[in-house]
N, C-alpha and C positions, 0 to 999 in steps of 0.2 A: 148707876152711872159712875160712881167712884171706883167700883170694881173693874168696870170696863176701861177706865182711864189707867188704872194700875196695870191691867193686862197689856194695854197698848204700850205703856212705858217699859214694862219688862220685855215685851216682844222687841221693841225698838233697840233696847240695850243689847239683847241677845243677838239680834240681827247685825248690829254694828260690830259686835265682837267677832261674829263669824265672818263678816266681810273683811275685817282687819286681818284675821288669821289667814283667810284665803289669799289676800294680797301678800302677806308675809311669806306664806308657803310658796307662792309663785316666784317670789324673789329668792327665797332660801333654797329653792331647787336650783340655786346658783345662777339664776338669771339666764338659764340656757335658752329660753325663748327670745332673750334680748341680745345675747352675745352672738356676734358674727365673726367667724374665723376669717383669716385672709382668703382662704379658698372659697368661702361663701360669698365673696364680693367680686364676681367675675367682671363686672363693669370696670374694676380697677386694674385688671391685668390682661383681659382678652385683647383689647386694642394694642397693647404693647407687644403681645406675642404674635399678632397677626403677621403672616408672610415671613415668619422666622423659623429656622430649624431649631427645635427645642429639645434639650435634654432635661430629664427630670430625675431627681433623687427622691424616691417615694417608697411607701410600703402600704400595708393594709389600712393604716389610719388616714391615708390621704384621700379623704372622701368629701364630696360636696354635692348638694342637690340630689341626694339619694343614690349616688354612684361613685365609682372610683374616679379620682381626678384625671387619670389617663383617658378613661372612657369619655369623661365629660369634655376634655380638651379636644379629642378627636371628633366628637359629635359636633363641636362648635367650629370645626374646620381648621384647627391648629395642627401644624405638622410636628407631631411628637416623633423625633428621629431616633432617640435612644432613651432607654430606661436604666437608671442606676439603682441598685438595691443595697441596703445596709445590712448589718447583722440581723439575723432572723429571716432575711429574704424579702422578696417583693410582696409575697402574700403573708409574711409573718408566721410561717409554720415551722421554721427551723429552730433548734435548740441553741442556747447561748454557746458561743464559741464554735459552733458547727461550721465546717467548711461548706461553702456554697459555690456551685459552678455557674458559669454563664449559660443562658438559654434564651428562649423566646416566649413572649407572653402569648398564651394560647388564645386569648380573646382578640387581640389586635394584630399579632404577628410581629410586634416591635421587639427588637433585640434587647435583652436584659444583660447588663454588665454588673457582675457582683463586685461590690467594694468590701466584701468580707471573705475573700478567697486569696488568690495570688496577688491581687493589687488592692491598694487602699484608696487610690484616687484615680480619676479619669486620666487616661494617657493622651499624649499629643494626637495620636491617630483617631481617638474618640472626639477630641475637641475640634479637630478639623472638619467634622461633620455637623458642627453646631454653631448657632449664632447667640444663644442665650441658655443659661442653666436655671432651673427652677427647683427650689428646695421646699418640700411640704411634708413634714413628718411630725407626728405628735411626740414630743419629748416628755420626760417626767421630772426634769429639774435637778438631776443628780449627776455629779461629775463623772462617775464611773459608768454611767449609762451611755453606750458608745455611739448613739445617733449623732451627738454633737461632735464627736471625733471625726465621723464621716463628713459632717458639714464643714469642719475645718479643712479637710483635704479637698473638698469640693471648692472651697474658696481659694485654696492654693492654686488649683488648676485654672480657675478663672483669672487669678492674678498673673500667672505665667503666660497664659495664652491671650490675655487682654479681651476676655469675653465676660459680659455682665452676668450677674447672678441676681435672681429675684427670690426673696424669701416670703412665702405665704405664712404668716405667723399664726400660732395657735397658743391658747392659754397654758400656763404652767400649773399643774395640779399640786405642786409643792412650792409655789412661787410666793408664798406669804411670809417666808422666813429664810434666814441663812444659818448655817451650822457646819461644824467640822473644821478641820485644819485646811488652810490654804496650801495648795500643792507646792512642794519644794521641787523645782524642775530637775533636780538630781534623780527624782523618781518618776519622771515623765514617761508615759506609755500610752497605748491605745485606750486604756481605761482611765486615763487622766492626762490631758494634753496641755491644760491651761492653769495658770496660777490663780485659781479660784477655789472657794471652799467646796466641801462635799455637796452641800445643798446651797446652790448659788443664787437662787431667787430671781432668775431671769427667764424670759421667754427666749426661744431660739433666735428671734430677730434682735432682741436686745443683746444677746451674747454675740451674735455676728457683728453687730456694731462695735462691741467691745474688742473683739478679736482684731477687727480692722483698725480701730482707733488707737489701740495699744501697741500696734505693730508686731503682733504675734505670728504673722505669716512670714514665710521666707522672703517674699517680696513685700516689705513692710508697707502696710496700709494701701496696697495698690489693687485691691479687689473692688471693682465697680459694683456697688451694692444698691439694690432697690428693695423696699419693704412694703408689703400690704399689711397693715396692722389690724389687730382685732378691734371690733367695734363693741362699745359698752362693756369693756373688761377693765378690771383693775386688780392689783395684786392681793387685795383683801377678799376677793370672791373665790369661794371654793368651787372648782370646776370639776364636774363628774365626766369622765371620758366616755364618749359614745362607742368607741371601739377599743378593745384591749391593745395596748401598745406592743406587747410581746407575749409569748405563750405563758410565761410564769408571773405575769402581772395582770390577772384576770378581772380585777375589780378595784374600787376606790381604796378599800382597806389595804390591799397588798401594795398599792402605789404609795400610800402614806407610810407604810411600814418599811418600804424598800430601803430608804437611807439608813435605818437602824439595823436591819437584818443583812444588808449587803456585806458588812464586815465579816459575817460568819462564813462567807465563801472562802476565807483563808483559814478555816478551822475544819475539823472532821464532823461538825454539827450539821445536820440536815436542816435546810430552811423550808422544807416541804416540797421541793421539786419532786415530781413523780407521785404527788398526792393531789387530793382535790382542794387543798388549801395552800398552794405555793406562796411563799413569803408572808405566811400568816401563822406558821407554827415553827417550833424548834424541837429537834429531837436527836437522841444519841442512844446506841444500844447498851444502856446501863440504867437499871431500874431506879437508881438513886437520883436521876436527873429530873424526875417529875412524874406526876400521875397520868398525864395525857399520853395516849399511845397512838401510833400510826405506823404504817408500813409503806415505804416508797416503792413504786413499781416503775419499770422502764416503759414510759409512754412517749409518743412523738412530741418533740419540743421540750422535753423535760430538762435534758442536759446531756452533752456527749459522754461525760464520765459521771454517772449519778452516784452520789454518796449512799452507801448502805442499801443497795437494791435488795428488795424482798426480806429485809431484816426488820424485826419489831423494834421500834424506837420509843423512847420515853422522854418526855419533856413538857412543853407547855403550849397551850392553844391561845394564840393572840387574836383569834377571830371573834372572840366573845365580846359582847357590848361592854362588859365591866372594864375592859382594857382600853376603852376609847380615849379617855382623857390623858392617861400616861403615855400611851403608845402612838396616838395619832395626831396630837397637837403639834409635835415637832420631833426631831431626831432624838431617840431615846437610847443614850449610850449606856444606861444602867443595865440593859439587857446583856450586853457584852461583858460588863464588869461582873454581873451576878453569875453568868455562866463560867467565867474565869475562876470565880471562887468555888463553884461546884466541882470543876475539874481538879483544882488544887486539892480540895478536900478528899477526892477519890484517887489522889496520886497521879493525876493525868495532866498533860500540857494542852491547853486550849489552842494556842496558835501553832498550827502545824505547818503553815506556809508564811513565815514572817516576811519574805520578800514580796509576796503578793499582797499582804496586808499593808505594807509600806506603799505599794502602788495605789491601793484602794483608799487608804486614809490620807496619803499625800506626804508622808514622812515615815521614818523608822521609830519615831518617838512613841507611838501608841503601844507597840509591843513592849517597849521599855517601861512605860508607865503602868501597864497591866502587870508586868513582872514585879514591879515595886509595890503593887497592891493599892494604887491610887483609886479613889472613888470617882464616880462619874462627874460630879461637880468640880472636883479637883482637876480632872483632865480638861473639862470644858473651860475652866478658868485660864488654862494655859493657851487656849485658842482665842481668848477674848480680844486681845489687843490687835491681832492680825485681822480678826473679823471686823473690828471697827474701822481699820484702814481700808479693808475691802468694801465696806459699806459706802465710804466716800467715793471710791472708784466706781462702784456700781451706780451711784446716783447720777453720774455723768451720762449714762447710756439708757436710763429708764425712759420708756415710751409711755408707760401707764402709771397712774397714781399708786402710791405704795400702801401696804397694809398697815393697820394700827400697830401690829407687833413690830414692824420695821421702824415705824416712826418713833416708837418708844425705846428701841434698842440703843443702849448707851454703854 
C-alpha cells in the first residue's frame, strides 16, 4: 500500500511538472496563439472601410485569416482601389535597393504603385481616387529598415490631401530594447528619417503616433490617424514572425542579428547575402578573417550589387546556438569593433563607405570612434544620455506595456 502511495505521489509530481512545462511552452512560443495583430481583428476595421475607396500599403507580410489582406478585404466586399508597394515589392521578392516598376496584381487586377521606384509617396492623382489609406506591414524595429520611411511618406500624403490613415499594428520582434545613436537630422535619408535610435523599440503604430505627435511631418501633426492595436501583446514578448519580412531576413535569428550586422553594409564584408544564411554570417576574401567559409552567389532577392559574388570568403558563423546570448539579446556592436581590429591587423580599412555608415548609424561619430580604436562599451556609453532622453519621449507614445529590460534601463 505504501509503495502504491509513493507511486501515486511521484506520478502526481511528474504530471504536475509536465503540465507546468506545457503551459510555459505554450506561452514561451511567444503567446502566438493569444496575440492578435490589427489585421486579425476585422470587426475593428471592416465597418470603417465599408463603402470607401481604399488604398493599401502592404507586402507579403500583410496576411490575415490564412490569406493576403488584399484578398481578404475584397472577399469582404471592400473596394480596394489602389495597392502601394514598399521596398522589396508587393510580394517581397525584390532585392534591397532594387528598382521596382508599377504593375497590376495578377490575382485581383488592382493597380500596384511602387513607392520604391520613381516616387516615394502617393501622388495627388492617386489620392484623388481614395477615401482612406491602410498601412499593414510587418516591421523589424530598426531605423534603417525602410518600411517605416514609406509609412512616413504615406502619412505625409494623408496630411496633404486630408485623407485619414488606418494602421493595422503588428508586434515588433526587436521591440524589447533600444540601442544605437539617435539620428542627427544632418544625416537624414530614406534609411533614416526620424530622430530615433537604430533600435527604436516601437511598433509601427506607436511610431506613427510619435511622428504625428512630434510634428515630424511637413504638415505638422495633421495626419488623421486611426490604429487597430495588437491584442495580448507587450514589449517583453518575443514574437516569431510567421512570414519573412524581406528576402534576406528569413528567420528569427537573422532579424535579431540585423541591427548588429546592418552596419557592415558600409564595409566590404559580406553579411551573407547570396548564401543560405543571410544576416547570420560575416565573411571577406582573406583567410585571416576566420575559420568559417562560404561563397555568395547571385540569387533572386540577394542584392542588386552583391559583395564578392562567387568568391570564397572567410569569417564567422553567427547562426550557431553558442552565439545566442551575445548576439541575440540586443545589438552587439562588438562584432563591428572586432572586425575593425582584424582589418587593421591586416593593413586594411573596414569602413569603405563612411557616408553610408553615417546614414545607417545616425552620425559621423561611429567611423571616428572606430578609427580611434574605441571598444564597444566605450562607444555605447557615448550614446547612453541620448537614449535616456529618447526613452522619456518613447514613453509618451507606448500603446503596450514595456519589457523588463526597458523598465530597468537607466
